[in-house]
C-alpha positions, 0 to 999 in steps of 0.5 A: 616292455610292451604295453598291456591292453588292460591293466588293474590297480586296486586298493582301499585308497583310505585315503588316496595319497601321492603314493597311490597317484604315483603307482597309478601314473606308472601303471597308466604309462604301461597300459593302453587302458587302466582299471582302478578299483576301489574296494570298501566295507560299510564300516570303513573309517573313511566313508567309501562314497567320499573316497570314490568322489576324491578319485573321480575328482582327481582323474576327471576327464582321463579317458585312459582310466576307468574307476570302479567301486567294489564291495570287499566281500572276498577278503578273509582276515583269518587266513594267511596271505597265500590262502587269502589271495586265492579268494582275491584272485577269484574276485578279480577273475570274476570282475575283471576277466580281460585284464592282462596284469596288475600293478602293486607295491605290496607283499600280496603281489607275488602270491596273487600273481601266482593264483591269477596266472598273471604278472604283477608289475612292481612299483616302488615296493620299498616305498623309497619314491613316495615314503607314505602309507594310508595308515600313516596318514590316518594316524598323523595326517599333519606329519604327512600333509604334503603327501595328501592331494589337495582335494583330500586335505580338507577332510583332515583339516582340524576345525577350531571354534572360538565360542562365547558372548559379545566382546571376548576377542573371538575375531581378533584371536581367530585372526592371530591364531590363523597368522600364527599357524599360517592358515586362514580363519572364518569370519562372522557372517553376521558382520557382512549381512547385518546393518542393525539388530532388527532381525527377522527369520529371513535374516537369521536364516541367511546368516546361518546359511552363509556361515556354513558356506564360509566354513566349507569355502575356507576348509578348501584352502586351510593349512591343516587348521581352520579357526572359526570365530562363531558357529551355528550354536551361536546363531541359534542363541541369537535367534532365541534372543531376538526372535524367541524361537530357533528356526529348524533350518539352523538346527539342521545346518549345525549338523553340517559342520563338526568342530574338533575343538571348542574354546569358551572365552570368558568375559574377564576382558574389557567391553568394547562398544560396537553398533551391533553389540547391545548386550553389554549389560548382560555379559555374565548372563549370556556367558552362562547361556553359551556355556549351557548350550555346549553342556546340553550338547555334551560338547567338550570345551576348554575355558579360556580367560586372562589377558590377550597374551594369556589367552593366546598362550593357553589356546596355542598349548591346547591346539598343539596337544590336539594336533601334535604340533610343536612351536616353531 
């Protein structure tokens, strides 16, 4: 068929997935120029600014595609599809008056084409080429992980924090869990910064900033799960212990990363001495401090105790419940 001078693809892209990308590639091959319009509402499950940023990243430098973002003030869910698409047609005429056709794989294509008086060019309506939908991804992202573009995957990564006082196995267990689930873990930033426990505001702030950076860096390469052997609550606990106050920046940084699951590790394992560990004589007290911080924030957690094998078994069971994963 002869190429359209200008075509349109529109949707919510919540999230954008490989089915969308296949549709856009198909449309682009049949247009001299393609408009990709993302509609949104303020209460969408995935923030529209983030969704549009994903599209911008994916199509960065592609001069044949124009990305636009439009608030959805035209759809009326109370109307049957034929009547609703009349409103859509009015919106498209107003916003994109010079398009010559649109591309889609949804049932609305036929009535919308009728109201617009423009062709609907179909792509994979049966969803055979790319059997996925945004709804399915939101409901179970891990089942459809391979259909999620790399730039989008970090949004769906489940972040799991191993939490507790010194020498309860946070680092070793984070590494083992990462190996088990074929993903990565976030090390403790303090270990790469500290040479002693002579801590000041500058050092504790640097630790908090670096810990936050590390989580974000690792999210970009994580395979569905990300294991973290500390968090910013922990940094604040040690700030209070060594400085007798918590710098405001640490509280701000805490808000930048939200964890999907907390494991509170008990102290019923042998103490292992380490040059940076100086609270072995106060283990029970510090355990209660860690527990109290979670309780004060109303953060749910799973208590983990027992030997190393028992700890791994308990955590794997909880992670599988969280993620609908099964042991292989």
